[in-house]
N, C-alpha and C positions, 0 to 999 in steps of 0.2 A: 570509209563510214559505214557500218552496218545495224541494222536494229537485232539485238538480241532477246531471248526471253527464257528466263531461270525460274526453278520451282522454288516452293519454300525451302530455306537452310542451305540452298547452294551458296557456297563461298563463291564471291564473283570477285574479289582481290583479295591478298592476304598482307599483312604488315611484312617487310622483308623481302619480298618478291619484287622485280623490277620489269616491267611492261612499258609498252610505248604507248598506252592507251588511257584517255580519259573516258568516263563514264556518264552519260546524262541520263536520270529517270526519266522514261517516258508513261510509265503508270507504275503503279504499286509501290511499295514500301522497302526501304533497305535498311539494314540497323548497321551501323558503324558503330566500332569499337576501336579506341587509340589508348592503351592501359585500360586502367579502371573504367574509364569515362565512355559511356553509350549515348548515342543519339537515334533517332529513327528519320532516316530522309524520305521525303514523297515528291511527285512529280509538281507540288502544289505550284515551287518556286520558279521555275524547275531547279531541283537539285543535282547537284555535278559532284563526283567523288572520283578518286585516283589523278588530282591536279599534280600532284607527284613526277607523273611522268612528263611534263612540260619541261622540268630542268634535269631530264634523266638521272632522276634518284629514285631509290625505293621507297616502294610504297610504307605508309608511317600509319596506317588504318588497316584493316580487315572490316570487307563489306560482306554483309550476308541478305541474301533474298528472305523477306518477310512477305509470304503468299509466293504469289505469281506476279513476275516484275517483269518490264520488260525495259529494258534499256537502248541508248543509242549508243555503240562505241566506236570513238573516235582515232585514229592515232594523232599524235601531239600537234602532227602540223598542220592536219584539218581542222583540229579544235581552231589552233590559232589564226589559222587563214578564217576562218566561218565566225566564231563565236567572242573570241577575245575582245573584242571592240562593242560589243552587245552587253544588253542587260545582264542575258544568260551570263558571259563571263565576270561580268562585277559583280551579280550574287553568288556566283561560283567562288569567286576569292573570297567574299565577306563570310560566305557558311565556313567554308574552310578556315578562315583565321579565327572565327567563335569558335569552332569548335578546337581547335587546337588550343585556344589562351584556357578555354573550361578545363581541357584536359590536363594543362600544366598549373591549374587551381589559380589563374592570375584574373579569370570572373566568376 
C-alpha cells in the first residue's frame, strides 16, 4: 500500500488495462468515464475505483486526475484484508454499482 500523487489530466487507470491495484481517493477529484457516462469522484465518501482488480478483470473505467490528486494504491489482497468489511469497502461497492447502472442506462 502506498500513497501516490497525480497532476491534473494524469490517466490513473485506463479501460481495458489489467492491474492488481485498487485506488482510494485521499484528496482531490477524479473524473471517471465509462462509455459516454462520466462522474466526478472525491475524497468525501471516500470514493474508490479500480475494483475490477479484486476479481482479476481488466478495468472497465478510465479515471483521470482533476487538479492535484492523492490516492492510496492497494494491492487487491491489501484492500481485501483492510477495507472490504469496513464502510470504505461497502461504499466503494455501492458507488461502483451506481456508476455502472447509470452508464448502462438502468437508472
